[in-house]
C-alpha positions in Angstrom: 49.2 -17.7 51.2 52.5 -19.2 52.4 50.7 -22.4 53.5 48.5 -22.9 50.5 48.0 -26.3 49.0 46.9 -27.6 45.6 43.3 -28.5 45.4 44.1 -31.7 43.5 47.6 -33.0 44.3 48.5 -34.2 40.7 51.6 -33.4 38.8 53.6 -34.4 35.7 55.6 -37.6 35.7 58.8 -36.2 34.0 60.8 -33.2 34.7 59.3 -31.2 31.9 57.7 -28.1 33.2 55.2 -27.6 30.4 53.8 -29.1 27.2 53.1 -25.7 25.6 55.6 -26.2 22.8 54.2 -29.6 22.0 50.7 -28.3 22.0 51.6 -25.5 19.6 53.2 -27.9 17.2 50.2 -30.2 17.3 47.7 -27.4 16.7 49.9 -26.1 13.8 49.7 -29.5 12.2 46.0 -29.6 12.6 45.5 -26.2 11.1 47.8 -27.2 8.2 45.9 -30.4 7.5 42.5 -28.6 7.8 43.7 -25.9 5.5 44.7 -28.4 2.8 41.4 -30.3 3.1 39.4 -27.0 2.8 41.3 -26.2 -0.4 40.5 -29.7 -1.8 36.8 -29.2 -0.9 36.6 -25.9 -2.7 38.2 -27.6 -5.8 35.4 -30.2 -5.8 36.8 -33.1 -3.8 34.4 -35.2 -1.8 35.8 -35.3 1.7 33.6 -36.9 4.4 35.8 -36.5 7.5 37.8 -33.6 9.0 40.5 -34.9 11.3 40.6 -34.4 15.1 43.7 -33.2 16.8 44.3 -36.7 18.2 44.4 -38.1 14.7 47.0 -35.6 13.5 49.4 -35.7 16.5 50.4 -38.4 19.0 49.9 -37.3 22.7 52.4 -39.9 23.8 55.2 -38.0 22.0 54.7 -35.0 24.2 57.3 -34.1 26.9 55.2 -35.2 29.8 54.2 -38.8 30.1 51.0 -38.3 32.0 50.1 -37.3 35.5 50.6 -38.9 38.9 48.8 -38.4 42.2 50.9 -37.2 45.1 49.8 -38.9 48.3 52.4 -37.1 50.5 51.6 -33.6 51.7 55.1 -32.4 51.1 54.8 -32.8 47.4 51.4 -31.3 47.1 52.5 -27.8 48.2 52.2 -25.1 45.5 
C-alpha cells in the first residue's frame, strides 16, 4: 500500500486537521435548542418548526474553510 492514492484528490483549505470539535459544539447547540423546544411543547406552547443544524450553527465559523481539488499527483497521495 505504499503507492496508494486517494480516490478523490480533495483536501481542506486551511491547516486544521479536523472539524470534529466544531461539529461536536454544533450538535450540542442543536440538542440544547431541541430540548428547550420540547419542554415548551409539553407545557402547551404551539411551535411549528424544529430547527435544523444549519439554522443553529454557522458552518463558516468552523476551522476549515471548505475543500480544494488537488490537480497535482504529489498532493493527492495518502
